[in-house]
N, C-alpha and C positions, 0 to 999 in steps of 0.2 A: 595479433589476434589470438595466438595461443595463450598469452599471458592473461588476456581479458577472459577467455573461456575458462581457464583454470581458476581465475579469481572467484568464480561462482562457488567454488568449494571452500572459500574462506568467509562466506557471508553468514554462516550459521553461528549458533551460540558457542563461543570458544570458552571452554572451562579450563582456566589455568591458574585460578586462585582459590584459596580456601580449602586446599587439600594438600596433604603431605605425600600423596601417592600419585606420582606422575603417570604410572601405567594406567591407573583408573581414569585419570583425566583424558589420556590419549584414547582409551577405549570408548569413553562417552562421546568424544569428538568424532571419532570414526563412525559410531552408530548414527550420529546425527547427520553426517554426510550421506550415508547410505539411505536413511529415511528421506532426506531432501531429494536425493537422486530419484528414488522410487516415486515420490509424490509429484515432482516437477516434470519428469520426462516419461514415466511409465503409467502414471495414474494408478499406482498400486500401493497398498499398505504393506510393504515388504517387511517393516519392522516387527510384524507379528511373528515372524519366523526366527527371531534371534534366540528364543529359548526352546522352541519346539517346532514341529512341522506346522506350516500355516493351516489353520482350521478351515479356511474357506477357499483360498486360491491355491493353484498348483505350484507352490514354492516350498521346497524342503529347507530344513535348517542348514543342510550342507550348501545348498545353492545360495542361501543368504550370505554365508561366510565366504563363498566364492566371489560374490559381489563386494563384500566387505574388504576382500584382499586388494581390490583395485585402489582403495583409499588408505590402506594400512601402511603404505611405505612412505608416508609423508611425515617429515620431521616438523612438527608444529610448534616447537619452542619459540616464543616471541623473541625477536631481536631487541635488546635494550642497551642503553648506554651503560658501560661498565662503571662500577663503583667499588671501593675497598670493602671487604667483608665487614659487616656490622655498621657500615656508614650509610649515608643517604644517597640514593641514586641521583645522578646528575640529570637535570632536565634535558629532554631531547632537543636537538638543534632544529629550529624551524626550517621547513623545506626551502623557504626563500633564501636562507643563509647557506645553503649547501650548493654544491656544483653537480649534484646527482640528478637533477631534473625531477620530473614527477615520478612517484613511486606508488605501488599498490601491493596489497597482500596477494601472494600467489602460492601455488603448490610447489614445494621444494622436496625433491626426492632424498631419501636417506642415502648416505654413501654406501652402506651395506644393506641389501634387501632384507626386509623383515618378514619372517615366516608368519603365516596365518593358520590358525587352528579353529576347529569347531569348538565353541565355548559351551561346555555342558551347563544346561540351565541358564545360559547367558552370562555366566560368571567368568570374568577375565582371570580369576585365580584357579580356574578348573579347565585347562585346555584339553581337548580330545584329539581327534584325527586331524592331521595336517591337510590343508586344501590348497589348490592353485586357483588363480584367477579364471573366472568363467561367468557365463550368464545363465539365467534360469532355462531349464531344458524345454519348457513349453513354448518358448519364443525361438525365433530363428537363431541358429548358432553363429558364433563369431567366425570370421573367415580364418581358415587354417593357416598357421604360420609356424615357423621354427622358433623355439625359445618362449619366453614368457609374454603373455599379453600385456599391453600397456593401456593407460587411460585414453590414449589416442585411438587405439583399437576399439575401446568401448564407445568413444564418441562417434567413430565412423559406423559402428554397429547401430547406434541410435538413429542415424539418418539414412541407413540403407533402405532402398525402396521396398524391400521385402519385410521390413519391420512393421508390424501391424498396429503399434500403439503410439509412437512418438508424434506422428502427424495428426492423428485423431485427437490426442490429448491437447496438443497445441491449438488446433482449430477450435476445439470445444471451449478452451479458455478465452480465446478472443471473442467467440460468440457470447460467452457469459459476460464479458466486459460491455458489450453493446446491448444485450437484451436483459441483463440482470440475472438470468439463469441459463445454464448451458444446455445444449442439445442432450447431453448427459448431465442431469442435475447434480449428481455426486461427482463434481469435477476432480476431487481428490481420490476417487475410488472407481476405477473401471472394472473392478473384479466382480465376483459373483454376488457380493453384498451391496454393490452399487446399483443405481437405477438403470434399467435398460433404456437405450436411446429411443426417444419418442419419434425421431425422424432419422432412422439409420441410413437411408439412402442419401439424404442430404449431407450427413456427417461424412460419409465415405467419399462423396463427390467433392466436397470442399477439401478434404484431406488429400485426395488424389491431385487436385489442381494445385494445391499448396506445394506438394512435392515437385510436380512438373514445372512449376514456376521457379524452381531453384530455392524453395523456402523463402520466397519474397513476401515479407510481412505487409509491405505497402499494398501489394497486389491483392492480398487476402482481405485487408481492411477495406480497400476500395470496393471489392466485390460484395462484401457484406453491407456496407452503408449505402451502396447504390441499388440494392435489391428492392423490389416492390414490398417485400415482407417488412424490411426495416423502416421504409418510408410510409407505412400505414399510420393512420391516426390512432392514438392510444385511447381515444374516447370510445365508449361502448355502453350498451344498455346494462342496467343493473343485473338483468337475467344472465347476460353473457359473463359478467364478472363472477356471478355466483356459480355458474356451471364450469368455468375455467379460470379460477382466480389467479393462477400463475402463468397464464397465457401459454400453456404447453402446446396448444394447437396452432399457435402463431396466427390467430384470427384478427389480431390488432397489433399496433405498434408497441414498443417497449415502454413501460412505465414503472419506475422504481426510485426509491430515495437514493440520492447520490452518496458516494463514499465520503468519509470524513475529510480527506484531503481535497476532494473535488469541491465540497461545500466551502471550505476555507478559501481555496484559490478563487472560486467564483465570486465570493464576497469581496475579496481584495481586488479582483479585476474590475467589477462594476463600480467600485469606489475610486478607481484610478490609482490605487496604491501598489498594485502588484509589481514587484521587481522581477523582470524577466531575465535577469542575468543567468547565464548557464555555467555549469561546472564549478569547481572549487570546493572549499571546505563546507561542512555543515554549519548551519547558523542556529542561534538560540533565541527564538521569539520569547516575549514575556510569558512567564508562567506564574501560577499562584505563589505567594510568598511562602518560604520555608518548604518548598516542594520536596527537596532532597534531604532535608535534615533528619528525617526518621531513619534513613539507611546509610547516611554518610558518616564515616568514621574519621576522616581527615579533611582539612580545608579544601584541597583541590577538587573535591566532589561536591562543593557547594555550587548551586546553580546561579550563574551570573548571566543575565540576559544581554544580548547584543544591542547595539544602538544604531540609529540611522536607518537607511533603506534596507539594510541586511535583514531586518526582522520581517520584511514584507516579501521575501523570496518565496517561491513555490514551496508547498508543504513537502515536496520530495527532498528538500535540502534541510528540513528540520532535524536538529540533533536529537538522537533517540537513545536514551539509556534504558535498557530492557528492564532493570529493576524497578524503575519508576518512569513509565512511558508518559508522554504528554497527555494529560487528562482530556484536553479538547479533542484529541483523536480517539482515545479509547471509549469515551462516552458515546461516540457515534460509531462504535463497533470496529474500529481499526484493530487489527491483531497485535499481540504483544511483541511479535517478531522473535519469539523464543523458538518457534518451530516454523517450518515451511507451511504456509497456509494457501491452499488453492482456491478456497471458497469462503467468503466472509458471510457471517450471519448478519441479518438485518433485523434489528429490534425497533420498537416504537415505545419510548418511555418518557415520562414527564421530565426526567433529568435532562434529556436532550433538548427539550423546549426551554428549560431554565438556562441551559448553557448558552443557547443562541440568543436569548433575551438579555442575559446579564454579563456575558464574557466581555471584558474590557476591550479586547482586540476587535470584536465585532461591533461594539458600540462606537469605537473610534472610526471604524470603517464607515458606519452610517453617517457620522459627522463629516468625514471626507467626501462622501457621496453627496451630501446636502450642499456642501460648499461648491463642489464641482458643478452641480446642477444649477445653482443660483448664478454662477459665473457664465455658464453656457447659455442660459435662458435670459440673461440680462435682467434678472429679478422679475420676469413676467410669470405670474402665478400659473396660468393655464398652460403656457408653453413648458414651464418647469415641471408641472405635474405629469404632463404627457411624456416628456422626455425621461423623467425619473422612473415612471412605471414601465416604459418600454425598455429602458436600459436594464432594469432589474429582472423583469419577467420575460423579455423578448416578445411581448405582445403589445399592440396598440390599444389603448383604452377607448371604448365606445362612449357615447354621450351619457348613458346611464351611469357608467363607471366614473366618468369625469365628475358628475355631480356628487357622487359619493366621496371622491378624492378631495373635492373642494370643501365639502362639509367637514371632513376629517381634519384637513389642514386648518380650517378656521377654529375647530374645537381645540386644537393644540395651541394656536395663537392665543385664544381666550384663556387657556389654562396657565400659560406662562405670563400673560399680562396681569392675571390676578395674583400670581405667586412669583414675583420677580426674583426672589432669592433662589427659588428652585431652578430657574433658567441659569442663574449665575453659578450654581453648584454643579451643573452637569459635567463640565470639564474646566480645568484651570484657564484655558484659552478664552473662555467666554467672558471671564472677568475683565478682560482688556477691551471689550467692545462697549459701545454706548448702549443704553437701555433698549432702544428700538431695534438695533442690529442684533442684540443678544436674544430678544424675544423671537425675532424672525428666524434666526439661525437655529435656535432651540426647537422651534416648531417644525422646521424642515428636517432637522436631524431625527426627530421622533417619527416624522413621516417616512423617511428613508428606513429607519429602524423597523417600523411596522411592516413595510413592504419586503424587507429582507427576511422577515420571519414568516412570510406567507408560504403555504404548502407548495405553490407553484414554483417558488424560488429554489426549493431544496429537492425537488423531484424531477428526474429526467423523464420527459414525456414528448 
């Protein structure tokens, strides 16, 4: 558990290339750890104090570097396979060929403790007063002990019942996951520049129960999703949407566009393609040709997509290169992962619609969904349409909607009957079918594709 916990400190942007100044790289890495710590656990923009006293929150420059000191004793040099000077580094031995078992990046202390100084104007070349490890004075103090405080002391301080921020910040982030916006809208900033909680008593009550449960996440999630507030309908009159567009008064259920990863996983799930395998290495789903060429200097950085069921694993396992993140994710507002992001922005652009209509992966999912529907319905049109609509939208179509679905399907059939070459060109697999099968499958594919692009499919409601 200690290794897993310390692994959090290795998930940031590690700068170890492109510079001849190791001390500069070390300084930037530690700054990023402190910033991630402040955002993730305290809900504060502590990085503002690295050059001067914080302009808005009670964090001095000295206190910033006292926090900095907790992460400054880490030897972050990457372990690599040795090679003769001037030669080519040997390829790393695959984990399966070693007897070491599973490994993970963890925090490794320096043999000799590293002193920490206040850096004047934030410059690592201009150290000032020496400081010791400590926490901001406006928060409860660390428990007194002899000797130097450790990161374990810092971790225990975070979950101390007297700490006013950790539980509130955590509860608020889970609330944000379910409602689209937190009880504190500015989930990344609980300071004076952040939004005041709209329902302070509710936030405090949930935070208190969360701590009393032993920080039981399942218990917290259960309490939120079983609440009357969460189970309300998201439907409302236009006047209600106009007066409270973000549902800050919680007068209706949550309604918001799902995150990029959720949209992709949902499409793969309804098409029957989702690979639910857990754990293991990241995978590389297909990406646009030449995606990495603009920034790749050597062959190993050329993007080579995986094959087989691996490409259908959950988006959590998608390989992510920060210099060129997957465009299918970033177009739908996934963060770049260069910094700790507590709250995603949600935009609504034509490019997002074009992505969902034209991305090869999503079209192939529509084809798989059509094939699965035809198989499950024994090629019965009405049964297939009802099954397809319910599978994609989680709603059963009424008779009026069924008439519309029948008419739409027939239009697609007529389209491909008139232009047989178009049906054949949709995917290479269609060329192997006879003409009647090809037209039918093409029509159902377009039907599934249309339903997958409905607003109801991409919106949590």
